[in-house]
PDB file of N, CA, C and O in Angstrom:
ATOM      1  N   MET A   1      -9.749   5.037 -14.099  1.00  0.00           N
ATOM      2  CA  MET A   1      -9.712   4.062 -13.338  1.00  0.00           C
ATOM      3  C   MET A   1     -10.007   6.056 -11.757  1.00  0.00           C
ATOM      4  O   MET A   1      -9.166   6.885 -11.409  1.00  0.00           O
ATOM      5  N   ASP A   2     -11.066   5.965 -11.485  1.00  0.00           N
ATOM      6  CA  ASP A   2     -11.331   7.468 -10.099  1.00  0.00           C
ATOM      7  C   ASP A   2     -10.540   6.598  -8.925  1.00  0.00           C
ATOM      8  O   ASP A   2      -9.814   7.088  -8.061  1.00  0.00           O
ATOM      9  N   LYS A   3     -10.803   5.419  -9.069  1.00  0.00           N
ATOM     10  CA  LYS A   3      -9.925   5.601  -6.873  1.00  0.00           C
ATOM     11  C   LYS A   3      -9.277   4.012  -7.493  1.00  0.00           C
ATOM     12  O   LYS A   3      -9.493   3.334  -8.498  1.00  0.00           O
ATOM     13  N   PRO A   4      -8.140   3.849  -5.944  1.00  0.00           N
ATOM     14  CA  PRO A   4      -7.743   3.049  -6.376  1.00  0.00           C
ATOM     15  C   PRO A   4      -8.470   1.346  -6.325  1.00  0.00           C
ATOM     16  O   PRO A   4      -9.541   1.175  -5.743  1.00  0.00           O
ATOM     17  N   GLU A   5      -7.753   0.209  -6.986  1.00  0.00           N
ATOM     18  CA  GLU A   5      -8.110  -1.024  -6.269  1.00  0.00           C
ATOM     19  C   GLU A   5      -8.448  -1.085  -4.785  1.00  0.00           C
ATOM     20  O   GLU A   5      -8.474   0.032  -4.270  1.00  0.00           O
ATOM     21  N   ALA A   6      -8.660  -1.890  -4.134  1.00  0.00           N
ATOM     22  CA  ALA A   6      -8.505  -2.844  -3.368  1.00  0.00           C
ATOM     23  C   ALA A   6      -7.902  -3.764  -3.629  1.00  0.00           C
ATOM     24  O   ALA A   6      -8.129  -4.297  -4.715  1.00  0.00           O
ATOM     25  N   ALA A   7      -6.679  -4.439  -2.557  1.00  0.00           N
ATOM     26  CA  ALA A   7      -5.630  -5.846  -3.335  1.00  0.00           C
ATOM     27  C   ALA A   7      -5.983  -6.136  -1.901  1.00  0.00           C
ATOM     28  O   ALA A   7      -5.457  -7.237  -1.746  1.00  0.00           O
ATOM     29  N   GLY A   8      -6.568  -5.810  -0.729  1.00  0.00           N
ATOM     30  CA  GLY A   8      -6.576  -6.646   0.524  1.00  0.00           C
ATOM     31  C   GLY A   8      -7.742  -6.112   0.992  1.00  0.00           C
ATOM     32  O   GLY A   8      -8.257  -5.076   0.573  1.00  0.00           O
ATOM     33  N   THR A   9      -8.382  -7.197   2.329  1.00  0.00           N
ATOM     34  CA  THR A   9      -8.423  -6.476   3.746  1.00  0.00           C
ATOM     35  C   THR A   9      -7.732  -6.551   4.834  1.00  0.00           C
ATOM     36  O   THR A   9      -8.282  -6.325   5.912  1.00  0.00           O
ATOM     37  N   ARG A  10      -6.743  -6.797   4.777  1.00  0.00           N
ATOM     38  CA  ARG A  10      -5.641  -6.935   6.021  1.00  0.00           C
ATOM     39  C   ARG A  10      -4.640  -5.949   5.757  1.00  0.00           C
ATOM     40  O   ARG A  10      -4.060  -5.932   4.672  1.00  0.00           O
ATOM     41  N   PRO A  11      -4.429  -5.253   6.525  1.00  0.00           N
ATOM     42  CA  PRO A  11      -2.345  -5.288   6.122  1.00  0.00           C
ATOM     43  C   PRO A  11      -1.309  -6.375   5.715  1.00  0.00           C
ATOM     44  O   PRO A  11      -1.656  -7.555   5.678  1.00  0.00           O
ATOM     45  N   ILE A  12      -0.399  -6.100   5.495  1.00  0.00           N
ATOM     46  CA  ILE A  12       0.878  -6.952   5.880  1.00  0.00           C
ATOM     47  C   ILE A  12       1.925  -5.876   6.284  1.00  0.00           C
ATOM     48  O   ILE A  12       2.341  -4.779   5.912  1.00  0.00           O
ATOM     49  N   CYS A  13       2.182  -7.137   7.599  1.00  0.00           N
ATOM     50  CA  CYS A  13       2.609  -6.462   8.961  1.00  0.00           C
ATOM     51  C   CYS A  13       4.335  -7.242   9.091  1.00  0.00           C
ATOM     52  O   CYS A  13       4.631  -8.300   9.646  1.00  0.00           O
ATOM     53  N   GLU A  14       5.217  -6.283   8.376  1.00  0.00           N
ATOM     54  CA  GLU A  14       6.486  -7.117   9.135  1.00  0.00           C
ATOM     55  C   GLU A  14       7.239  -5.900   9.505  1.00  0.00           C
ATOM     56  O   GLU A  14       6.706  -4.799   9.647  1.00  0.00           O
ATOM     57  N   THR A  15       9.076  -6.250   9.724  1.00  0.00           N
ATOM     58  CA  THR A  15       9.549  -5.958  10.165  1.00  0.00           C
ATOM     59  C   THR A  15      10.202  -5.098   8.497  1.00  0.00           C
ATOM     60  O   THR A  15      10.471  -5.762   7.497  1.00  0.00           O
ATOM     61  N   ALA A  16      10.295  -4.038   8.545  1.00  0.00           N
ATOM     62  CA  ALA A  16      10.677  -3.213   7.289  1.00  0.00           C
ATOM     63  C   ALA A  16      12.643  -3.101   8.140  1.00  0.00           C
ATOM     64  O   ALA A  16      13.110  -2.721   9.214  1.00  0.00           O
ATOM     65  N   GLN A  17      13.320  -3.837   6.520  1.00  0.00           N
ATOM     66  CA  GLN A  17      14.467  -2.912   6.887  1.00  0.00           C
ATOM     67  C   GLN A  17      15.087  -1.382   6.388  1.00  0.00           C
ATOM     68  O   GLN A  17      14.646  -1.155   5.262  1.00  0.00           O
ATOM     69  N   PRO A  18      15.658  -0.659   6.701  1.00  0.00           N
ATOM     70  CA  PRO A  18      16.293   0.256   6.123  1.00  0.00           C
ATOM     71  C   PRO A  18      16.348   0.410   4.255  1.00  0.00           C
ATOM     72  O   PRO A  18      16.509  -0.599   3.568  1.00  0.00           O
ATOM     73  N   GLY A  19      16.279   1.023   3.979  1.00  0.00           N
ATOM     74  CA  GLY A  19      15.681   1.686   2.345  1.00  0.00           C
ATOM     75  C   GLY A  19      14.807   1.609   1.620  1.00  0.00           C
ATOM     76  O   GLY A  19      13.859   0.962   2.065  1.00  0.00           O
ATOM     77  N   ASP A  20      14.675   2.064   0.487  1.00  0.00           N
ATOM     78  CA  ASP A  20      13.923   2.782  -0.229  1.00  0.00           C
ATOM     79  C   ASP A  20      12.522   1.753  -0.729  1.00  0.00           C
ATOM     80  O   ASP A  20      12.556   0.629  -1.231  1.00  0.00           O
ATOM     81  N   TYR A  21      11.831   2.250  -0.527  1.00  0.00           N
ATOM     82  CA  TYR A  21       9.892   1.254  -0.684  1.00  0.00           C
ATOM     83  C   TYR A  21       9.512   2.007  -2.202  1.00  0.00           C
ATOM     84  O   TYR A  21      10.012   3.024  -2.683  1.00  0.00           O
ATOM     85  N   TRP A  22       8.280   0.979  -2.844  1.00  0.00           N
ATOM     86  CA  TRP A  22       7.368   1.733  -4.100  1.00  0.00           C
ATOM     87  C   TRP A  22       6.691   1.209  -3.494  1.00  0.00           C
ATOM     88  O   TRP A  22       6.792   0.004  -3.264  1.00  0.00           O
ATOM     89  N   TRP A  23       5.498   2.197  -2.899  1.00  0.00           N
ATOM     90  CA  TRP A  23       4.115   1.492  -2.493  1.00  0.00           C
ATOM     91  C   TRP A  23       3.556   1.566  -3.201  1.00  0.00           C
ATOM     92  O   TRP A  23       3.829   2.601  -3.809  1.00  0.00           O
ATOM     93  N   CYS A  24       2.147   0.633  -3.985  1.00  0.00           N
ATOM     94  CA  CYS A  24       1.527   0.793  -4.944  1.00  0.00           C
ATOM     95  C   CYS A  24       0.322   1.247  -4.769  1.00  0.00           C
ATOM     96  O   CYS A  24      -0.556   0.501  -4.334  1.00  0.00           O
ATOM     97  N   ALA A  25       0.093   2.486  -5.065  1.00  0.00           N
ATOM     98  CA  ALA A  25      -1.262   2.901  -4.706  1.00  0.00           C
ATOM     99  C   ALA A  25      -2.570   3.434  -5.728  1.00  0.00           C
ATOM    100  O   ALA A  25      -3.410   4.333  -5.765  1.00  0.00           O
ATOM    101  N   CYS A  26      -2.150   2.291  -6.484  1.00  0.00           N
ATOM    102  CA  CYS A  26      -3.635   1.944  -7.195  1.00  0.00           C
ATOM    103  C   CYS A  26      -4.034   0.909  -7.086  1.00  0.00           C
ATOM    104  O   CYS A  26      -5.148   0.787  -7.596  1.00  0.00           O
ATOM    105  N   GLY A  27      -3.588  -0.090  -6.573  1.00  0.00           N
ATOM    106  CA  GLY A  27      -3.706  -1.559  -6.430  1.00  0.00           C
ATOM    107  C   GLY A  27      -3.858  -2.584  -6.844  1.00  0.00           C
ATOM    108  O   GLY A  27      -4.425  -3.603  -6.448  1.00  0.00           O
ATOM    109  N   LEU A  28      -2.992  -2.131  -8.212  1.00  0.00           N
ATOM    110  CA  LEU A  28      -3.140  -3.304  -9.342  1.00  0.00           C
ATOM    111  C   LEU A  28      -2.024  -4.170  -9.109  1.00  0.00           C
ATOM    112  O   LEU A  28      -2.234  -5.337  -9.440  1.00  0.00           O
ATOM    113  N   SER A  29      -0.915  -3.925  -8.638  1.00  0.00           N
ATOM    114  CA  SER A  29       0.183  -4.086  -8.350  1.00  0.00           C
ATOM    115  C   SER A  29       0.063  -6.258  -8.051  1.00  0.00           C
ATOM    116  O   SER A  29      -0.506  -6.892  -7.162  1.00  0.00           O
ATOM    117  N   LYS A  30       0.930  -6.760  -9.328  1.00  0.00           N
ATOM    118  CA  LYS A  30       1.525  -8.254  -8.434  1.00  0.00           C
ATOM    119  C   LYS A  30       1.921  -8.503  -7.089  1.00  0.00           C
ATOM    120  O   LYS A  30       1.688  -9.452  -6.340  1.00  0.00           O
ATOM    121  N   SER A  31       2.558  -7.466  -6.942  1.00  0.00           N
ATOM    122  CA  SER A  31       3.702  -6.933  -6.090  1.00  0.00           C
ATOM    123  C   SER A  31       3.453  -6.461  -4.493  1.00  0.00           C
ATOM    124  O   SER A  31       4.393  -6.080  -3.796  1.00  0.00           O
ATOM    125  N   GLN A  32       1.604  -6.559  -3.837  1.00  0.00           N
ATOM    126  CA  GLN A  32       1.943  -6.235  -3.208  1.00  0.00           C
ATOM    127  C   GLN A  32       1.993  -6.049  -1.718  1.00  0.00           C
ATOM    128  O   GLN A  32       1.349  -6.904  -1.109  1.00  0.00           O
ATOM    129  N   PRO A  33       2.814  -4.823  -0.710  1.00  0.00           N
ATOM    130  CA  PRO A  33       2.362  -3.701  -0.649  1.00  0.00           C
ATOM    131  C   PRO A  33       3.415  -2.952  -2.104  1.00  0.00           C
ATOM    132  O   PRO A  33       3.399  -1.786  -2.499  1.00  0.00           O
ATOM    133  N   PHE A  34       3.960  -3.721  -2.448  1.00  0.00           N
ATOM    134  CA  PHE A  34       5.218  -2.571  -3.931  1.00  0.00           C
ATOM    135  C   PHE A  34       4.256  -2.280  -5.008  1.00  0.00           C
ATOM    136  O   PHE A  34       3.026  -2.283  -5.036  1.00  0.00           O
ATOM    137  N   CYS A  35       4.879  -2.106  -5.613  1.00  0.00           N
ATOM    138  CA  CYS A  35       4.650  -1.280  -7.065  1.00  0.00           C
ATOM    139  C   CYS A  35       5.711  -2.393  -7.850  1.00  0.00           C
ATOM    140  O   CYS A  35       6.770  -2.979  -7.628  1.00  0.00           O
ATOM    141  N   ASP A  36       4.407  -2.231  -9.194  1.00  0.00           N
ATOM    142  CA  ASP A  36       5.444  -3.133 -10.285  1.00  0.00           C
ATOM    143  C   ASP A  36       5.108  -3.271 -11.095  1.00  0.00           C
ATOM    144  O   ASP A  36       4.890  -4.281 -11.762  1.00  0.00           O
ATOM    145  N   GLY A  37       4.877  -1.428 -11.360  1.00  0.00           N
ATOM    146  CA  GLY A  37       4.450  -0.453 -12.704  1.00  0.00           C
ATOM    147  C   GLY A  37       3.513  -1.082 -13.278  1.00  0.00           C
ATOM    148  O   GLY A  37       3.826  -1.219 -14.461  1.00  0.00           O
ATOM    149  N   SER A  38       2.262  -1.658 -13.001  1.00  0.00           N
ATOM    150  CA  SER A  38       0.610  -1.774 -13.689  1.00  0.00           C
ATOM    151  C   SER A  38       0.957  -1.072 -13.447  1.00  0.00           C
ATOM    152  O   SER A  38       2.157  -1.094 -13.720  1.00  0.00           O
ATOM    153  N   HIS A  39       0.407   0.558 -12.589  1.00  0.00           N
ATOM    154  CA  HIS A  39      -0.054   1.596 -12.733  1.00  0.00           C
ATOM    155  C   HIS A  39      -0.163   2.662 -13.352  1.00  0.00           C
ATOM    156  O   HIS A  39      -0.635   3.746 -13.010  1.00  0.00           O
ATOM    157  N   LYS A  40       0.608   2.077 -14.928  1.00  0.00           N
ATOM    158  CA  LYS A  40       0.864   3.035 -15.928  1.00  0.00           C
ATOM    159  C   LYS A  40      -0.480   3.217 -16.743  1.00  0.00           C
ATOM    160  O   LYS A  40      -1.109   2.259 -17.194  1.00  0.00           O
ATOM    161  N   GLY A  41      -0.855   4.519 -16.885  1.00  0.00           N
ATOM    162  CA  GLY A  41      -2.181   4.247 -18.205  1.00  0.00           C
ATOM    163  C   GLY A  41      -3.828   4.617 -16.817  1.00  0.00           C
ATOM    164  O   GLY A  41      -4.990   5.019 -16.891  1.00  0.00           O
ATOM    165  N   SER A  42      -3.077   4.252 -15.982  1.00  0.00           N
ATOM    166  CA  SER A  42      -4.337   4.872 -14.759  1.00  0.00           C
ATOM    167  C   SER A  42      -4.402   6.134 -14.023  1.00  0.00           C
ATOM    168  O   SER A  42      -5.507   6.425 -13.566  1.00  0.00           O
ATOM    169  N   GLY A  43      -3.275   7.066 -13.789  1.00  0.00           N
ATOM    170  CA  GLY A  43      -3.746   8.105 -13.424  1.00  0.00           C
ATOM    171  C   GLY A  43      -2.951   8.215 -12.120  1.00  0.00           C
ATOM    172  O   GLY A  43      -2.612   9.255 -11.555  1.00  0.00           O
ATOM    173  N   PHE A  44      -2.642   6.560 -11.631  1.00  0.00           N
ATOM    174  CA  PHE A  44      -1.836   7.052 -10.354  1.00  0.00           C
ATOM    175  C   PHE A  44      -0.924   7.017 -10.234  1.00  0.00           C
ATOM    176  O   PHE A  44      -0.490   6.252 -11.095  1.00  0.00           O
ATOM    177  N   LYS A  45       0.064   7.487  -9.482  1.00  0.00           N
ATOM    178  CA  LYS A  45       1.585   7.072  -9.040  1.00  0.00           C
ATOM    179  C   LYS A  45       2.340   5.931  -8.059  1.00  0.00           C
ATOM    180  O   LYS A  45       1.337   5.538  -7.465  1.00  0.00           O
ATOM    181  N   SER A  46       3.163   5.343  -7.641  1.00  0.00           N
ATOM    182  CA  SER A  46       4.000   4.597  -6.534  1.00  0.00           C
ATOM    183  C   SER A  46       4.275   5.730  -5.850  1.00  0.00           C
ATOM    184  O   SER A  46       4.584   6.769  -6.433  1.00  0.00           O
ATOM    185  N   LEU A  47       4.219   5.666  -5.019  1.00  0.00           N
ATOM    186  CA  LEU A  47       4.684   6.233  -3.179  1.00  0.00           C
ATOM    187  C   LEU A  47       5.510   6.203  -2.944  1.00  0.00           C
ATOM    188  O   LEU A  47       5.626   5.238  -2.189  1.00  0.00           O
ATOM    189  N   PRO A  48       6.861   6.916  -3.134  1.00  0.00           N
ATOM    190  CA  PRO A  48       8.272   6.921  -2.077  1.00  0.00           C
ATOM    191  C   PRO A  48       8.445   6.339  -1.031  1.00  0.00           C
ATOM    192  O   PRO A  48       7.389   5.899  -0.577  1.00  0.00           O
ATOM    193  N   VAL A  49       9.281   6.143  -0.460  1.00  0.00           N
ATOM    194  CA  VAL A  49       9.068   5.467   0.934  1.00  0.00           C
ATOM    195  C   VAL A  49      10.602   5.229   1.330  1.00  0.00           C
ATOM    196  O   VAL A  49      11.335   4.296   1.003  1.00  0.00           O
ATOM    197  N   THR A  50      10.893   6.426   2.187  1.00  0.00           N
ATOM    198  CA  THR A  50      12.636   5.829   2.809  1.00  0.00           C
ATOM    199  C   THR A  50      11.902   5.074   4.470  1.00  0.00           C
ATOM    200  O   THR A  50      10.903   5.340   5.138  1.00  0.00           O
ATOM    201  N   ILE A  51      12.913   4.160   4.588  1.00  0.00           N
ATOM    202  CA  ILE A  51      12.443   3.503   6.184  1.00  0.00           C
ATOM    203  C   ILE A  51      14.626   3.924   6.339  1.00  0.00           C
ATOM    204  O   ILE A  51      15.611   3.560   5.697  1.00  0.00           O
ATOM    205  N   ASP A  52      14.414   4.742   7.430  1.00  0.00           N
ATOM    206  CA  ASP A  52      15.195   5.349   7.656  1.00  0.00           C
ATOM    207  C   ASP A  52      16.545   3.574   9.181  1.00  0.00           C
ATOM    208  O   ASP A  52      17.751   3.338   9.252  1.00  0.00           O
ATOM    209  N   ALA A  53      15.394   3.005   9.875  1.00  0.00           N
ATOM    210  CA  ALA A  53      15.713   2.076  11.112  1.00  0.00           C
ATOM    211  C   ALA A  53      14.888   0.722  10.642  1.00  0.00           C
ATOM    212  O   ALA A  53      13.717   0.458  10.368  1.00  0.00           O
ATOM    213  N   GLU A  54      16.196  -0.019  10.703  1.00  0.00           N
ATOM    214  CA  GLU A  54      14.963  -1.547  11.251  1.00  0.00           C
ATOM    215  C   GLU A  54      13.644  -0.947  11.798  1.00  0.00           C
ATOM    216  O   GLU A  54      13.756   0.083  12.463  1.00  0.00           O
ATOM    217  N   LYS A  55      12.229  -1.537  11.572  1.00  0.00           N
ATOM    218  CA  LYS A  55      11.163  -1.047  12.082  1.00  0.00           C
ATOM    219  C   LYS A  55       9.828  -1.726  11.949  1.00  0.00           C
ATOM    220  O   LYS A  55       9.676  -2.346  10.897  1.00  0.00           O
ATOM    221  N   PRO A  56       9.088  -1.732  12.586  1.00  0.00           N
ATOM    222  CA  PRO A  56       7.710  -3.386  12.592  1.00  0.00           C
ATOM    223  C   PRO A  56       6.522  -2.180  11.362  1.00  0.00           C
ATOM    224  O   PRO A  56       6.225  -1.065  11.791  1.00  0.00           O
ATOM    225  N   VAL A  57       6.155  -2.501  10.354  1.00  0.00           N
ATOM    226  CA  VAL A  57       5.262  -1.508   9.794  1.00  0.00           C
ATOM    227  C   VAL A  57       4.406  -2.340   8.994  1.00  0.00           C
ATOM    228  O   VAL A  57       4.755  -3.386   8.448  1.00  0.00           O
ATOM    229  N   ALA A  58       2.613  -1.518   8.935  1.00  0.00           N
ATOM    230  CA  ALA A  58       1.817  -2.086   8.972  1.00  0.00           C
ATOM    231  C   ALA A  58       1.094  -0.890   7.200  1.00  0.00           C
ATOM    232  O   ALA A  58       0.578   0.220   7.071  1.00  0.00           O
ATOM    233  N   TRP A  59       1.709  -2.572   5.787  1.00  0.00           N
ATOM    234  CA  TRP A  59       1.302  -1.807   4.480  1.00  0.00           C
ATOM    235  C   TRP A  59       0.013  -1.684   4.898  1.00  0.00           C
ATOM    236  O   TRP A  59      -0.315  -2.118   6.002  1.00  0.00           O
ATOM    237  N   CYS A  60      -0.784  -1.139   4.151  1.00  0.00           N
ATOM    238  CA  CYS A  60      -1.972  -0.954   3.354  1.00  0.00           C
ATOM    239  C   CYS A  60      -1.987  -1.266   2.567  1.00  0.00           C
ATOM    240  O   CYS A  60      -1.198  -0.832   1.728  1.00  0.00           O
ATOM    241  N   THR A  61      -2.977  -2.333   2.242  1.00  0.00           N
ATOM    242  CA  THR A  61      -3.825  -2.849   1.418  1.00  0.00           C
ATOM    243  C   THR A  61      -4.965  -2.347   0.106  1.00  0.00           C
ATOM    244  O   THR A  61      -5.064  -2.366  -1.120  1.00  0.00           O
ATOM    245  N   CYS A  62      -5.696  -1.911   1.326  1.00  0.00           N
ATOM    246  CA  CYS A  62      -7.049  -1.638   0.975  1.00  0.00           C
ATOM    247  C   CYS A  62      -7.257  -0.589   0.399  1.00  0.00           C
ATOM    248  O   CYS A  62      -8.300  -0.246  -0.159  1.00  0.00           O
ATOM    249  N   LYS A  63      -5.886   0.218   0.535  1.00  0.00           N
ATOM    250  CA  LYS A  63      -5.267   1.451  -0.312  1.00  0.00           C
ATOM    251  C   LYS A  63      -6.863   2.330   0.182  1.00  0.00           C
ATOM    252  O   LYS A  63      -7.887   1.895  -0.344  1.00  0.00           O
ATOM    253  N   GLN A  64      -6.962   3.231   0.926  1.00  0.00           N
ATOM    254  CA  GLN A  64      -8.380   3.709   2.068  1.00  0.00           C
ATOM    255  C   GLN A  64      -7.627   4.531   2.619  1.00  0.00           C
ATOM    256  O   GLN A  64      -8.145   5.610   2.905  1.00  0.00           O
ATOM    257  N   THR A  65      -5.904   4.289   3.020  1.00  0.00           N
ATOM    258  CA  THR A  65      -5.645   4.530   4.468  1.00  0.00           C
ATOM    259  C   THR A  65      -5.749   6.441   4.281  1.00  0.00           C
ATOM    260  O   THR A  65      -5.662   7.054   3.217  1.00  0.00           O
ATOM    261  N   GLY A  66      -5.897   6.865   5.279  1.00  0.00           N
ATOM    262  CA  GLY A  66      -5.423   8.221   5.673  1.00  0.00           C
ATOM    263  C   GLY A  66      -4.062   8.543   5.823  1.00  0.00           C
ATOM    264  O   GLY A  66      -3.888   9.741   6.043  1.00  0.00           O
ATOM    265  N   THR A  67      -3.436   8.124   5.793  1.00  0.00           N
ATOM    266  CA  THR A  67      -2.054   7.527   6.056  1.00  0.00           C
ATOM    267  C   THR A  67      -0.811   6.641   4.852  1.00  0.00           C
ATOM    268  O   THR A  67       0.114   5.837   4.966  1.00  0.00           O
ATOM    269  N   PRO A  68      -1.221   7.086   4.192  1.00  0.00           N
ATOM    270  CA  PRO A  68      -0.595   6.438   2.867  1.00  0.00           C
ATOM    271  C   PRO A  68       0.805   6.236   3.428  1.00  0.00           C
ATOM    272  O   PRO A  68       1.016   7.134   4.244  1.00  0.00           O
ATOM    273  N   PRO A  69       2.021   5.276   3.298  1.00  0.00           N
ATOM    274  CA  PRO A  69       1.771   3.833   2.784  1.00  0.00           C
ATOM    275  C   PRO A  69       0.770   2.844   4.073  1.00  0.00           C
ATOM    276  O   PRO A  69       0.192   1.767   3.925  1.00  0.00           O
ATOM    277  N   PHE A  70       0.857   3.542   5.039  1.00  0.00           N
ATOM    278  CA  PHE A  70       0.661   2.760   6.186  1.00  0.00           C
ATOM    279  C   PHE A  70      -0.943   2.609   6.859  1.00  0.00           C
ATOM    280  O   PHE A  70      -1.888   3.356   6.607  1.00  0.00           O
ATOM    281  N   CYS A  71      -0.947   1.488   7.732  1.00  0.00           N
ATOM    282  CA  CYS A  71      -2.756   1.610   7.732  1.00  0.00           C
ATOM    283  C   CYS A  71      -3.335   2.163   8.229  1.00  0.00           C
ATOM    284  O   CYS A  71      -2.644   3.181   8.183  1.00  0.00           O
ATOM    285  N   ASP A  72      -4.240   2.463   8.821  1.00  0.00           N
ATOM    286  CA  ASP A  72      -5.158   3.053   9.901  1.00  0.00           C
ATOM    287  C   ASP A  72      -6.361   2.112  10.088  1.00  0.00           C
ATOM    288  O   ASP A  72      -7.045   2.293  11.095  1.00  0.00           O
ATOM    289  N   GLY A  73      -6.634   1.318   9.399  1.00  0.00           N
ATOM    290  CA  GLY A  73      -7.528   0.264  10.062  1.00  0.00           C
ATOM    291  C   GLY A  73      -8.870   0.519   9.196  1.00  0.00           C
ATOM    292  O   GLY A  73      -9.970  -0.011   9.352  1.00  0.00           O
ATOM    293  N   SER A  74      -8.522   1.355   8.364  1.00  0.00           N
ATOM    294  CA  SER A  74     -10.124   2.029   7.335  1.00  0.00           C
ATOM    295  C   SER A  74      -9.947   0.964   6.794  1.00  0.00           C
ATOM    296  O   SER A  74      -8.791   1.385   6.752  1.00  0.00           O
ATOM    297  N   HIS A  75      -9.903  -0.382   6.147  1.00  0.00           N
ATOM    298  CA  HIS A  75     -10.161  -1.631   5.868  1.00  0.00           C
ATOM    299  C   HIS A  75     -11.211  -2.367   6.679  1.00  0.00           C
ATOM    300  O   HIS A  75     -11.851  -3.386   6.418  1.00  0.00           O
ATOM    301  N   LYS A  76     -11.208  -1.539   7.771  1.00  0.00           N
ATOM    302  CA  LYS A  76     -12.347  -2.140   8.623  1.00  0.00           C
ATOM    303  C   LYS A  76     -13.923  -1.655   8.348  1.00  0.00           C
ATOM    304  O   LYS A  76     -14.922  -2.126   8.891  1.00  0.00           O
ATOM    305  N   LYS A  77     -13.877  -0.743   7.502  1.00  0.00           N
ATOM    306  CA  LYS A  77     -14.868  -0.125   7.263  1.00  0.00           C
ATOM    307  C   LYS A  77     -15.530  -0.555   5.374  1.00  0.00           C
ATOM    308  O   LYS A  77     -16.374  -0.021   4.654  1.00  0.00           O
ATOM    309  N   LEU A  78     -14.320  -2.129   5.146  1.00  0.00           N
ATOM    310  CA  LEU A  78     -14.701  -2.250   3.818  1.00  0.00           C
ATOM    311  C   LEU A  78     -15.969  -3.841   4.027  1.00  0.00           C
ATOM    312  O   LEU A  78     -15.614  -4.731   4.800  1.00  0.00           O
ATOM    313  N   THR A  79     -16.451  -3.891   3.760  1.00  0.00           N
ATOM    314  CA  THR A  79     -17.818  -5.823   3.446  1.00  0.00           C
ATOM    315  C   THR A  79     -16.077  -6.573   3.533  1.00  0.00           C
ATOM    316  O   THR A  79     -14.865  -6.371   3.453  1.00  0.00           O
ATOM    317  N   ASN A  80     -17.102  -7.487   3.745  1.00  0.00           N
ATOM    318  CA  ASN A  80     -15.661  -8.909   3.521  1.00  0.00           C
ATOM    319  C   ASN A  80     -14.639  -8.694   4.637  1.00  0.00           C
ATOM    320  O   ASN A  80     -13.778  -9.566   4.749  1.00  0.00           O
ATOM    321  N   SER A  81     -14.604  -7.417   5.676  1.00  0.00           N
ATOM    322  CA  SER A  81     -13.490  -7.747   6.250  1.00  0.00           C
ATOM    323  C   SER A  81     -13.154  -8.388   7.810  1.00  0.00           C
ATOM    324  O   SER A  81     -11.993  -8.628   8.142  1.00  0.00           O
TER     325      SER A  81
END
């Protein structure tokens, strides 16, 4: 797998609580936007993310962002957006 699968065409917006997260970079996880281990054997790795304080976030689901794990609007370039 050369490119990640788009898991969605919109970000998942939420208030993230402080803690450690593992963002799905391959797009195969059934627990988007977080890793469930589905990347094994794909050449992709999850991206560790530490949130230090409660804050609003927009997790990328299209996997095309230039600012992983957060949405930068790249999904607007995909068809069906």
